[in-house]
Biopython code that builds the backbone (N, CA, C, O; Angstrom):
import numpy as np
from Bio.PDB.StructureBuilder import StructureBuilder

atoms = [
    (1, "MET", "N", (0.888, -1.015, 0.023)),
    (1, "MET", "CA", (0.094, 0.012, 0.021)),
    (1, "MET", "C", (0.884, 1.146, -0.008)),
    (1, "MET", "O", (1.886, 1.207, 0.704)),
    (2, "SER", "N", (0.509, 2.200, -0.861)),
    (2, "SER", "CA", (1.405, 3.496, -0.893)),
    (2, "SER", "C", (0.407, 4.634, -0.598)),
    (2, "SER", "O", (-0.813, 4.607, -0.764)),
    (3, "ASN", "N", (1.196, 5.673, -0.109)),
    (3, "ASN", "CA", (0.402, 6.981, 0.069)),
    (3, "ASN", "C", (0.412, 7.856, -1.079)),
    (3, "ASN", "O", (1.445, 7.956, -1.741)),
    (4, "PHE", "N", (-0.601, 8.481, -1.376)),
    (4, "PHE", "CA", (-0.477, 9.370, -2.693)),
    (4, "PHE", "C", (-0.987, 10.772, -2.126)),
    (4, "PHE", "O", (-2.018, 10.758, -1.454)),
    (5, "HIS", "N", (-0.351, 11.938, -2.346)),
    (5, "HIS", "CA", (-0.677, 13.141, -2.113)),
    (5, "HIS", "C", (-1.355, 13.906, -3.272)),
    (5, "HIS", "O", (-0.808, 14.010, -4.370)),
    (6, "THR", "N", (-2.539, 14.427, -2.996)),
    (6, "THR", "CA", (-3.369, 15.107, -4.008)),
    (6, "THR", "C", (-2.515, 16.113, -4.805)),
    (6, "THR", "O", (-2.840, 16.374, -5.964)),
    (7, "GLY", "N", (-1.537, 16.635, -4.291)),
    (7, "GLY", "CA", (-0.898, 17.775, -5.036)),
    (7, "GLY", "C", (-1.439, 19.112, -4.584)),
    (7, "GLY", "O", (-0.767, 20.094, -4.898)),
    (8, "SER", "N", (-2.493, 19.291, -3.929)),
    (8, "SER", "CA", (-3.090, 20.404, -3.469)),
    (8, "SER", "C", (-2.544, 20.807, -2.085)),
    (8, "SER", "O", (-2.811, 20.212, -1.041)),
    (9, "SER", "N", (-1.698, 21.956, -2.205)),
    (9, "SER", "CA", (-1.080, 22.215, -0.762)),
    (9, "SER", "C", (-2.224, 22.929, 0.238)),
    (9, "SER", "O", (-1.997, 23.022, 1.444)),
    (10, "SER", "N", (-3.326, 23.369, -0.287)),
    (10, "SER", "CA", (-4.243, 23.938, 0.649)),
    (10, "SER", "C", (-5.075, 22.806, 1.371)),
    (10, "SER", "O", (-5.522, 22.991, 2.503)),
    (11, "THR", "N", (-5.258, 21.694, 0.717)),
    (11, "THR", "CA", (-5.909, 20.681, 1.396)),
    (11, "THR", "C", (-4.977, 19.770, 2.258)),
    (11, "THR", "O", (-5.281, 19.340, 3.371)),
    (12, "GLY", "N", (-3.811, 19.531, 1.606)),
    (12, "GLY", "CA", (-2.937, 18.494, 2.123)),
    (12, "GLY", "C", (-3.303, 17.174, 2.461)),
    (12, "GLY", "O", (-2.682, 16.523, 3.301)),
    (13, "LYS", "N", (-4.362, 16.715, 1.797)),
    (13, "LYS", "CA", (-4.863, 15.308, 2.008)),
    (13, "LYS", "C", (-3.894, 14.393, 1.235)),
    (13, "LYS", "O", (-3.287, 14.601, 0.184)),
    (14, "TRP", "N", (-3.925, 13.198, 2.145)),
    (14, "TRP", "CA", (-3.212, 12.059, 1.530)),
    (14, "TRP", "C", (-4.258, 10.918, 1.463)),
    (14, "TRP", "O", (-5.138, 10.735, 2.304)),
    (15, "PHE", "N", (-4.048, 10.190, 0.375)),
    (15, "PHE", "CA", (-4.967, 9.153, 0.039)),
    (15, "PHE", "C", (-4.281, 7.786, 0.058)),
    (15, "PHE", "O", (-3.145, 7.749, -0.414)),
    (16, "LYS", "N", (-4.783, 6.718, 0.512)),
    (16, "LYS", "CA", (-4.089, 5.397, 0.397)),
    (16, "LYS", "C", (-4.638, 4.698, -0.803)),
    (16, "LYS", "O", (-5.825, 4.811, -1.111)),
    (17, "PHE", "N", (-3.734, 3.928, -1.529)),
    (17, "PHE", "CA", (-4.326, 3.086, -2.491)),
    (17, "PHE", "C", (-3.486, 1.910, -2.533)),
    (17, "PHE", "O", (-2.287, 1.916, -2.254)),
    (18, "HIS", "N", (-4.243, 0.770, -2.937)),
    (18, "HIS", "CA", (-3.401, -0.418, -3.069)),
    (18, "HIS", "C", (-2.889, -0.672, -4.425)),
    (18, "HIS", "O", (-3.679, -0.701, -5.368)),
    (19, "GLU", "N", (-1.665, -0.853, -4.592)),
    (19, "GLU", "CA", (-0.915, -1.023, -5.914)),
    (19, "GLU", "C", (-1.250, -2.420, -6.381)),
    (19, "GLU", "O", (-1.202, -3.411, -5.652)),
    (20, "GLY", "N", (-1.578, -2.421, -7.600)),
    (20, "GLY", "CA", (-1.776, -3.676, -8.189)),
    (20, "GLY", "C", (-3.250, -4.375, -8.139)),
    (20, "GLY", "O", (-3.539, -5.356, -8.825)),
    (21, "GLU", "N", (-3.983, -3.845, -7.392)),
    (21, "GLU", "CA", (-5.393, -4.206, -7.065)),
    (21, "GLU", "C", (-6.439, -3.658, -7.854)),
    (21, "GLU", "O", (-7.238, -4.388, -8.440)),
    (22, "LYS", "N", (-6.484, -2.437, -7.904)),
    (22, "LYS", "CA", (-7.482, -1.720, -8.509)),
    (22, "LYS", "C", (-7.344, -1.910, -10.039)),
    (22, "LYS", "O", (-6.213, -1.943, -10.524)),
    (23, "PRO", "N", (-8.377, -2.028, -10.780)),
    (23, "PRO", "CA", (-8.261, -2.267, -12.200)),
    (23, "PRO", "C", (-7.747, -0.988, -13.098)),
    (23, "PRO", "O", (-8.021, 0.184, -12.841)),
    (24, "LEU", "N", (-7.027, -1.400, -14.095)),
    (24, "LEU", "CA", (-6.566, -0.288, -14.818)),
    (24, "LEU", "C", (-7.660, 0.286, -15.754)),
    (24, "LEU", "O", (-8.477, -0.445, -16.313)),
    (25, "ARG", "N", (-7.634, 1.621, -15.894)),
    (25, "ARG", "CA", (-8.486, 2.173, -16.689)),
    (25, "ARG", "C", (-8.880, 1.809, -18.201)),
    (25, "ARG", "O", (-7.977, 1.340, -18.893)),
    (26, "ASN", "N", (-9.961, 1.955, -18.692)),
    (26, "ASN", "CA", (-10.233, 1.624, -19.948)),
    (26, "ASN", "C", (-9.562, 2.556, -20.973)),
    (26, "ASN", "O", (-9.423, 3.753, -20.719)),
    (27, "MET", "N", (-9.163, 2.034, -22.085)),
    (27, "MET", "CA", (-8.496, 2.934, -23.200)),
    (27, "MET", "C", (-9.537, 3.382, -24.212)),
    (27, "MET", "O", (-10.520, 2.766, -24.625)),
    (28, "SER", "N", (-9.144, 4.462, -24.483)),
    (28, "SER", "CA", (-10.071, 5.006, -25.547)),
    (28, "SER", "C", (-9.643, 4.583, -27.008)),
    (28, "SER", "O", (-8.485, 4.219, -27.215)),
    (29, "ALA", "N", (-10.530, 4.630, -27.962)),
    (29, "ALA", "CA", (-10.118, 4.321, -29.215)),
    (29, "ALA", "C", (-8.981, 4.915, -29.647)),
    (29, "ALA", "O", (-8.202, 4.197, -30.275)),
    (30, "TYR", "N", (-8.659, 6.176, -29.448)),
    (30, "TYR", "CA", (-7.285, 6.809, -29.965)),
    (30, "TYR", "C", (-6.104, 5.989, -29.357)),
    (30, "TYR", "O", (-5.151, 5.633, -30.050)),
    (31, "VAL", "N", (-6.224, 5.681, -27.905)),
    (31, "VAL", "CA", (-5.143, 5.085, -27.155)),
    (31, "VAL", "C", (-4.959, 3.683, -27.791)),
    (31, "VAL", "O", (-3.814, 3.343, -28.091)),
    (32, "ILE", "N", (-5.945, 2.885, -28.008)),
    (32, "ILE", "CA", (-5.701, 1.716, -28.696)),
    (32, "ILE", "C", (-4.986, 1.800, -29.961)),
    (32, "ILE", "O", (-4.061, 1.041, -30.250)),
    (33, "PHE", "N", (-5.475, 2.841, -30.801)),
    (33, "PHE", "CA", (-4.905, 3.113, -32.137)),
    (33, "PHE", "C", (-3.321, 3.429, -31.847)),
    (33, "PHE", "O", (-2.436, 2.883, -32.506)),
    (34, "GLU", "N", (-3.101, 4.197, -30.984)),
    (34, "GLU", "CA", (-1.667, 4.756, -30.687)),
    (34, "GLU", "C", (-0.825, 3.680, -30.297)),
    (34, "GLU", "O", (0.367, 3.650, -30.604)),
    (35, "LYS", "N", (-1.421, 2.750, -29.600)),
    (35, "LYS", "CA", (-0.454, 1.575, -29.070)),
    (35, "LYS", "C", (-0.238, 0.678, -30.122)),
    (35, "LYS", "O", (0.803, 0.025, -30.043)),
    (36, "GLU", "N", (-1.038, 0.464, -31.187)),
    (36, "GLU", "CA", (-0.960, -0.298, -32.308)),
    (36, "GLU", "C", (-0.027, 0.453, -33.251)),
    (36, "GLU", "O", (0.897, -0.183, -33.759)),
    (37, "GLU", "N", (-0.159, 1.556, -33.492)),
    (37, "GLU", "CA", (0.562, 2.283, -34.526)),
    (37, "GLU", "C", (1.981, 2.783, -34.137)),
    (37, "GLU", "O", (2.836, 2.927, -35.012)),
    (38, "ARG", "N", (2.232, 3.045, -32.846)),
    (38, "ARG", "CA", (3.646, 3.694, -32.508)),
    (38, "ARG", "C", (4.817, 2.609, -32.749)),
    (38, "ARG", "O", (5.957, 2.974, -33.038)),
    (39, "PRO", "N", (4.504, 1.421, -32.630)),
    (39, "PRO", "CA", (5.822, 0.582, -33.045)),
    (39, "PRO", "C", (6.087, 0.604, -34.684)),
    (39, "PRO", "O", (7.244, 0.599, -35.105)),
    (40, "LYS", "N", (5.215, 0.622, -35.375)),
    (40, "LYS", "CA", (5.227, 0.735, -36.797)),
    (40, "LYS", "C", (5.799, 2.134, -37.244)),
    (40, "LYS", "O", (6.471, 2.290, -38.263)),
    (41, "LEU", "N", (5.481, 3.054, -36.430)),
    (41, "LEU", "CA", (6.053, 4.408, -36.752)),
    (41, "LEU", "C", (7.502, 4.499, -36.435)),
    (41, "LEU", "O", (8.356, 5.069, -37.115)),
    (42, "CYS", "N", (7.679, 3.828, -35.252)),
    (42, "CYS", "CA", (9.264, 3.817, -34.809)),
    (42, "CYS", "C", (10.088, 3.170, -35.723)),
    (42, "CYS", "O", (11.240, 3.566, -35.901)),
    (43, "LEU", "N", (9.561, 2.081, -36.410)),
    (43, "LEU", "CA", (10.351, 1.418, -37.407)),
    (43, "LEU", "C", (10.593, 2.339, -38.681)),
    (43, "LEU", "O", (11.678, 2.502, -39.240)),
    (44, "GLU", "N", (9.471, 2.863, -39.004)),
    (44, "GLU", "CA", (9.453, 3.853, -40.081)),
    (44, "GLU", "C", (10.420, 5.065, -39.978)),
    (44, "GLU", "O", (11.142, 5.457, -40.894)),
    (45, "PHE", "N", (10.336, 5.593, -38.760)),
    (45, "PHE", "CA", (11.104, 6.818, -38.628)),
    (45, "PHE", "C", (11.871, 6.577, -37.325)),
    (45, "PHE", "O", (11.457, 7.135, -36.309)),
    (46, "PRO", "N", (13.034, 5.736, -37.265)),
    (46, "PRO", "CA", (13.789, 5.548, -35.998)),
    (46, "PRO", "C", (14.285, 6.779, -35.275)),
    (46, "PRO", "O", (14.509, 6.682, -34.068)),
    (47, "ASN", "N", (14.476, 7.913, -35.893)),
    (47, "ASN", "CA", (15.165, 8.952, -35.094)),
    (47, "ASN", "C", (14.133, 10.049, -34.656)),
    (47, "ASN", "O", (14.482, 11.161, -34.260)),
    (48, "MET", "N", (12.912, 9.659, -34.758)),
    (48, "MET", "CA", (11.826, 10.890, -34.464)),
    (48, "MET", "C", (11.615, 11.109, -33.133)),
    (48, "MET", "O", (11.737, 10.215, -32.296)),
    (49, "SER", "N", (11.301, 12.258, -32.873)),
    (49, "SER", "CA", (11.001, 12.640, -31.319)),
    (49, "SER", "C", (9.681, 12.208, -30.900)),
    (49, "SER", "O", (8.802, 12.047, -31.746)),
    (50, "PHE", "N", (9.468, 12.008, -29.682)),
    (50, "PHE", "CA", (8.073, 11.659, -29.114)),
    (50, "PHE", "C", (6.954, 12.532, -29.623)),
    (50, "PHE", "O", (5.862, 12.094, -29.985)),
    (51, "ARG", "N", (7.330, 13.876, -29.622)),
    (51, "ARG", "CA", (6.401, 14.752, -29.865)),
    (51, "ARG", "C", (5.984, 14.693, -31.520)),
    (51, "ARG", "O", (4.811, 14.755, -31.888)),
    (52, "GLU", "N", (7.096, 14.569, -32.421)),
    (52, "GLU", "CA", (6.706, 14.332, -33.613)),
    (52, "GLU", "C", (5.870, 13.088, -33.986)),
    (52, "GLU", "O", (5.032, 13.108, -34.887)),
    (53, "GLY", "N", (6.145, 12.033, -33.254)),
    (53, "GLY", "CA", (5.519, 10.819, -33.232)),
    (53, "GLY", "C", (4.043, 11.134, -32.905)),
    (53, "GLY", "O", (3.139, 10.748, -33.646)),
    (54, "ALA", "N", (3.846, 11.752, -31.926)),
    (54, "ALA", "CA", (2.372, 11.994, -31.461)),
    (54, "ALA", "C", (1.672, 12.700, -32.448)),
    (54, "ALA", "O", (0.498, 12.414, -32.683)),
    (55, "ASP", "N", (2.397, 13.803, -33.196)),
    (55, "ASP", "CA", (1.656, 14.416, -34.179)),
    (55, "ASP", "C", (1.359, 13.560, -35.370)),
    (55, "ASP", "O", (0.300, 13.729, -35.973)),
    (56, "ARG", "N", (2.211, 12.663, -35.748)),
    (56, "ARG", "CA", (1.985, 11.756, -36.744)),
    (56, "ARG", "C", (0.858, 10.990, -36.562)),
    (56, "ARG", "O", (-0.051, 10.864, -37.383)),
    (57, "ILE", "N", (0.940, 10.387, -35.276)),
    (57, "ILE", "CA", (-0.127, 9.234, -35.007)),
    (57, "ILE", "C", (-1.532, 9.999, -35.149)),
    (57, "ILE", "O", (-2.443, 9.639, -35.894)),
    (58, "SER", "N", (-1.548, 11.155, -34.274)),
    (58, "SER", "CA", (-2.828, 12.016, -34.424)),
    (58, "SER", "C", (-3.374, 12.264, -35.736)),
    (58, "SER", "O", (-4.580, 12.128, -35.937)),
    (59, "ALA", "N", (-2.415, 12.688, -36.819)),
    (59, "ALA", "CA", (-2.918, 12.830, -38.040)),
    (59, "ALA", "C", (-3.379, 11.642, -38.858)),
    (59, "ALA", "O", (-4.188, 11.725, -39.782)),
    (60, "ARG", "N", (-2.748, 10.433, -38.404)),
    (60, "ARG", "CA", (-3.189, 9.320, -39.044)),
    (60, "ARG", "C", (-4.586, 8.728, -38.487)),
    (60, "ARG", "O", (-5.380, 8.064, -39.154)),
    (61, "PHE", "N", (-4.727, 9.093, -37.158)),
    (61, "PHE", "CA", (-6.020, 8.692, -36.530)),
    (61, "PHE", "C", (-7.124, 9.494, -37.231)),
    (61, "PHE", "O", (-8.104, 8.916, -37.702)),
    (62, "GLN", "N", (-6.949, 10.987, -37.308)),
    (62, "GLN", "CA", (-7.686, 11.835, -37.975)),
    (62, "GLN", "C", (-8.192, 11.440, -39.380)),
    (62, "GLN", "O", (-9.349, 11.601, -39.770)),
    (63, "ALA", "N", (-7.304, 10.970, -40.003)),
    (63, "ALA", "CA", (-7.492, 10.485, -41.443)),
    (63, "ALA", "C", (-8.097, 9.170, -41.608)),
    (63, "ALA", "O", (-8.296, 8.764, -42.753)),
    (64, "LEU", "N", (-8.429, 8.423, -40.557)),
    (64, "LEU", "CA", (-9.113, 7.200, -40.677)),
    (64, "LEU", "C", (-10.403, 7.388, -41.166)),
    (64, "LEU", "O", (-10.994, 8.423, -40.857)),
    (65, "THR", "N", (-11.032, 6.408, -42.008)),
    (65, "THR", "CA", (-12.381, 6.509, -42.472)),
    (65, "THR", "C", (-13.282, 6.109, -41.294)),
    (65, "THR", "O", (-12.744, 5.641, -40.290)),
    (66, "PRO", "N", (-14.562, 6.253, -41.343)),
    (66, "PRO", "CA", (-15.358, 5.748, -40.313)),
    (66, "PRO", "C", (-15.371, 4.310, -40.005)),
    (66, "PRO", "O", (-15.414, 3.837, -38.869)),
    (67, "THR", "N", (-15.327, 3.587, -41.222)),
    (67, "THR", "CA", (-15.386, 2.102, -41.104)),
    (67, "THR", "C", (-13.893, 1.733, -40.478)),
    (67, "THR", "O", (-13.885, 0.850, -39.620)),
    (68, "GLN", "N", (-12.955, 2.186, -40.750)),
    (68, "GLN", "CA", (-11.503, 1.876, -40.193)),
    (68, "GLN", "C", (-11.617, 2.404, -38.647)),
    (68, "GLN", "O", (-11.083, 1.687, -37.801)),
    (69, "ARG", "N", (-12.170, 3.417, -38.279)),
    (69, "ARG", "CA", (-12.281, 3.803, -36.876)),
    (69, "ARG", "C", (-13.109, 3.051, -36.136)),
    (69, "ARG", "O", (-12.937, 3.001, -34.918)),
    (70, "GLU", "N", (-14.134, 2.350, -36.748)),
    (70, "GLU", "CA", (-15.156, 1.476, -36.006)),
    (70, "GLU", "C", (-14.490, 0.323, -35.315)),
    (70, "GLU", "O", (-14.927, -0.083, -34.237)),
    (71, "LYS", "N", (-13.335, -0.276, -35.960)),
    (71, "LYS", "CA", (-12.588, -1.342, -35.317)),
    (71, "LYS", "C", (-12.081, -0.848, -33.964)),
    (71, "LYS", "O", (-12.128, -1.636, -33.020)),
    (72, "TYR", "N", (-11.597, 0.394, -33.782)),
    (72, "TYR", "CA", (-11.003, 0.821, -32.679)),
    (72, "TYR", "C", (-12.121, 1.385, -31.580)),
    (72, "TYR", "O", (-11.880, 1.472, -30.375)),
    (73, "THR", "N", (-13.326, 1.737, -32.173)),
    (73, "THR", "CA", (-14.339, 2.137, -31.262)),
    (73, "THR", "C", (-14.860, 0.869, -30.522)),
    (73, "THR", "O", (-15.062, 0.896, -29.308)),
    (74, "LYS", "N", (-15.065, -0.199, -31.248)),
    (74, "LYS", "CA", (-15.549, -1.633, -30.864)),
    (74, "LYS", "C", (-14.570, -2.026, -29.635)),
    (74, "LYS", "O", (-14.951, -2.407, -28.528)),
    (75, "MET", "N", (-13.250, -1.856, -30.051)),
    (75, "MET", "CA", (-12.307, -2.442, -28.966)),
    (75, "MET", "C", (-12.366, -1.549, -27.726)),
    (75, "MET", "O", (-12.177, -2.023, -26.606)),
    (76, "SER", "N", (-12.611, -0.334, -27.919)),
    (76, "SER", "CA", (-12.750, 0.610, -26.833)),
    (76, "SER", "C", (-14.009, 0.270, -26.102)),
    (76, "SER", "O", (-13.938, 0.330, -24.874)),
    (77, "GLN", "N", (-15.088, -0.059, -26.611)),
    (77, "GLN", "CA", (-16.384, -0.440, -25.967)),
    (77, "GLN", "C", (-16.152, -1.778, -25.178)),
    (77, "GLN", "O", (-16.767, -2.024, -24.141)),
    (78, "LEU", "N", (-15.187, -2.662, -25.757)),
    (78, "LEU", "CA", (-14.924, -3.962, -24.998)),
    (78, "LEU", "C", (-14.024, -3.480, -23.741)),
    (78, "LEU", "O", (-14.090, -4.098, -22.678)),
    (79, "GLU", "N", (-13.243, -2.436, -23.887)),
    (79, "GLU", "CA", (-12.311, -2.306, -22.717)),
    (79, "GLU", "C", (-13.206, -1.560, -21.701)),
    (79, "GLU", "O", (-12.934, -1.669, -20.505)),
    (80, "MET", "N", (-14.196, -0.851, -22.077)),
    (80, "MET", "CA", (-15.068, -0.259, -21.030)),
    (80, "MET", "C", (-15.946, -1.206, -20.315)),
    (80, "MET", "O", (-16.228, -1.034, -19.129)),
    (81, "GLU", "N", (-16.386, -2.205, -21.010)),
    (81, "GLU", "CA", (-17.104, -3.224, -20.481)),
    (81, "GLU", "C", (-16.231, -4.102, -19.386)),
    (81, "GLU", "O", (-16.696, -4.494, -18.316)),
    (82, "ARG", "N", (-14.917, -4.332, -19.832)),
    (82, "ARG", "CA", (-14.092, -4.962, -18.874)),
    (82, "ARG", "C", (-13.718, -4.106, -17.811)),
    (82, "ARG", "O", (-13.493, -4.621, -16.716)),
    (83, "TYR", "N", (-13.608, -2.804, -17.967)),
    (83, "TYR", "CA", (-13.303, -2.024, -16.787)),
    (83, "TYR", "C", (-14.259, -1.822, -15.884)),
    (83, "TYR", "O", (-13.907, -1.636, -14.720)),
    (84, "ILE", "N", (-15.727, -1.815, -16.240)),
    (84, "ILE", "CA", (-16.862, -1.775, -15.334)),
    (84, "ILE", "C", (-16.883, -3.026, -14.581)),
    (84, "ILE", "O", (-16.957, -3.003, -13.352)),
    (85, "ARG", "N", (-16.817, -4.248, -15.319)),
    (85, "ARG", "CA", (-16.827, -5.479, -14.573)),
    (85, "ARG", "C", (-15.821, -5.701, -13.641)),
    (85, "ARG", "O", (-16.107, -6.257, -12.581)),
    (86, "GLU", "N", (-14.531, -5.299, -13.913)),
    (86, "GLU", "CA", (-13.458, -5.420, -12.963)),
    (86, "GLU", "C", (-13.604, -4.486, -11.726)),
    (86, "GLU", "O", (-13.348, -4.837, -10.574)),
    (87, "THR", "N", (-14.074, -3.174, -12.126)),
    (87, "THR", "CA", (-14.251, -2.306, -10.934)),
    (87, "THR", "C", (-15.363, -2.874, -10.074)),
    (87, "THR", "O", (-15.239, -2.813, -8.851)),
    (88, "LEU", "N", (-16.319, -3.361, -10.557)),
    (88, "LEU", "CA", (-17.388, -3.902, -9.645)),
    (88, "LEU", "C", (-16.799, -5.125, -8.797)),
    (88, "LEU", "O", (-17.108, -5.281, -7.616)),
    (89, "GLU", "N", (-16.003, -5.909, -9.423)),
    (89, "GLU", "CA", (-15.554, -7.004, -8.726)),
    (89, "GLU", "C", (-14.480, -6.555, -7.561)),
    (89, "GLU", "O", (-14.406, -7.119, -6.469)),
    (90, "TRP", "N", (-13.726, -5.534, -7.942)),
    (90, "TRP", "CA", (-12.788, -4.856, -6.996)),
    (90, "TRP", "C", (-13.450, -4.181, -5.865)),
    (90, "TRP", "O", (-13.028, -4.337, -4.719)),
    (91, "LYS", "N", (-14.599, -3.340, -6.168)),
    (91, "LYS", "CA", (-15.434, -2.767, -5.141)),
    (91, "LYS", "C", (-15.887, -3.854, -4.213)),
    (91, "LYS", "O", (-15.748, -3.727, -2.997)),
    (92, "ASN", "N", (-16.428, -4.928, -4.757)),
    (92, "ASN", "CA", (-17.093, -5.951, -3.933)),
    (92, "ASN", "C", (-16.059, -6.478, -3.023)),
    (92, "ASN", "O", (-16.333, -6.645, -1.835)),
    (93, "ALA", "N", (-14.795, -6.774, -3.530)),
    (93, "ALA", "CA", (-13.719, -7.357, -2.606)),
    (93, "ALA", "C", (-13.372, -6.373, -1.608)),
    (93, "ALA", "O", (-13.216, -6.727, -0.440)),
    (94, "GLN", "N", (-13.232, -5.132, -1.974)),
    (94, "GLN", "CA", (-13.116, -4.004, -0.760)),
    (94, "GLN", "C", (-14.158, -4.116, 0.204)),
    (94, "GLN", "O", (-13.909, -4.131, 1.409)),
    (95, "LEU", "N", (-15.373, -4.201, -0.281)),
    (95, "LEU", "CA", (-16.319, -4.188, 0.823)),
    (95, "LEU", "C", (-16.295, -5.556, 1.646)),
    (95, "LEU", "O", (-16.607, -5.565, 2.837)),
    (96, "ASP", "N", (-15.911, -6.715, 0.963)),
    (96, "ASP", "CA", (-15.728, -7.835, 1.740)),
    (96, "ASP", "C", (-14.594, -7.808, 2.676)),
    (96, "ASP", "O", (-14.594, -8.548, 3.661)),
    (97, "LYS", "N", (-13.666, -7.031, 2.436)),
    (97, "LYS", "CA", (-12.466, -6.950, 3.324)),
    (97, "LYS", "C", (-12.884, -6.116, 4.459)),
    (97, "LYS", "O", (-12.451, -6.361, 5.585)),
    (98, "GLU", "N", (-13.784, -5.046, 4.216)),
    (98, "GLU", "CA", (-14.138, -4.246, 5.343)),
    (98, "GLU", "C", (-15.063, -4.814, 6.183)),
    (98, "GLU", "O", (-15.029, -4.468, 7.364)),
    (99, "ARG", "N", (-15.973, -5.703, 5.783)),
    (99, "ARG", "CA", (-17.016, -6.501, 6.433)),
    (99, "ARG", "C", (-16.228, -7.571, 7.283)),
    (99, "ARG", "O", (-16.551, -7.835, 8.441)),
    (100, "TYR", "N", (-15.310, -8.092, 6.712)),
    (100, "TYR", "CA", (-14.550, -9.102, 7.609)),
    (100, "TYR", "C", (-13.716, -8.379, 8.759)),
    (100, "TYR", "O", (-13.552, -8.905, 9.860)),
    (101, "LYS", "N", (-13.262, -7.277, 8.455)),
    (101, "LYS", "CA", (-12.619, -6.518, 9.632)),
    (101, "LYS", "C", (-13.489, -6.145, 10.606)),
    (101, "LYS", "O", (-13.153, -6.248, 11.786)),
    (102, "TRP", "N", (-14.759, -5.648, 10.235)),
    (102, "TRP", "CA", (-15.707, -5.280, 11.209)),
    (102, "TRP", "C", (-16.080, -6.573, 11.965)),
    (102, "TRP", "O", (-16.083, -6.611, 13.196)),
    (103, "GLU", "N", (-16.366, -7.541, 11.257)),
    (103, "GLU", "CA", (-17.003, -8.838, 11.945)),
    (103, "GLU", "C", (-15.811, -9.311, 12.833)),
    (103, "GLU", "O", (-16.128, -9.789, 13.922)),
    (104, "SER", "N", (-14.522, -9.247, 12.533)),
    (104, "SER", "CA", (-13.536, -9.633, 13.463)),
    (104, "SER", "C", (-13.457, -8.741, 14.699)),
    (104, "SER", "O", (-13.200, -9.216, 15.806)),
    (105, "LEU", "N", (-13.683, -7.429, 14.493)),
    (105, "LEU", "CA", (-13.655, -6.549, 15.829)),
    (105, "LEU", "C", (-14.884, -6.811, 16.653)),
    (105, "LEU", "O", (-14.811, -6.572, 17.858)),
    (106, "GLU", "N", (-16.106, -7.316, 16.102)),
    (106, "GLU", "CA", (-17.251, -7.539, 16.901)),
    (106, "GLU", "C", (-16.903, -8.641, 17.856)),
    (106, "GLU", "O", (-17.199, -8.485, 19.041)),
    (107, "TRP", "N", (-16.329, -9.699, 17.478)),
    (107, "TRP", "CA", (-16.021, -10.975, 18.132)),
    (107, "TRP", "C", (-14.954, -10.534, 19.400)),
    (107, "TRP", "O", (-14.915, -11.194, 20.438)),
    (108, "ARG", "N", (-14.189, -9.463, 19.199)),
    (108, "ARG", "CA", (-13.287, -9.072, 20.257)),
    (108, "ARG", "C", (-14.017, -8.533, 21.440)),
    (108, "ARG", "O", (-13.622, -8.770, 22.582)),
    (109, "GLU", "N", (-15.164, -7.752, 21.171)),
    (109, "GLU", "CA", (-15.892, -7.269, 22.281)),
    (109, "GLU", "C", (-16.560, -7.989, 23.122)),
    (109, "GLU", "O", (-17.159, -7.453, 24.055)),
]
sb = StructureBuilder()
sb.init_structure("model")
sb.init_model(0)
sb.init_chain("A")
sb.init_seg("    ")
for serial, (resi, resn, name, xyz) in enumerate(atoms, 1):
    if name == "N":
        sb.init_residue(resn, " ", resi, " ")
    sb.init_atom(name, np.array(xyz, "f"), 0.0, 1.0, " ", f" {name:<3s}", serial, name[0])
structure = sb.get_structure()
């Protein structure tokens, strides 16, 4: 478990989060396209800067036809379904942990 500061100096709040347990966020259609396209682009332009690569990937994504873009949109929808399913499972597991903690405290009293 790690501590994470919100970055706001006025509140100074720290939140605890469990590394490796919470599901990864869903990827958008653009992010899926970028993950697929970046290795190809790096082979095509080996000395290209990250910024230039981002510009080229963005231009390629904008140039996709609606039928080409549909592939990435469907993959993004599947990602969203996975994220919702895993988040619900994670939240239920957190509730079970809390419930167990409180039940074990009740036995001590």
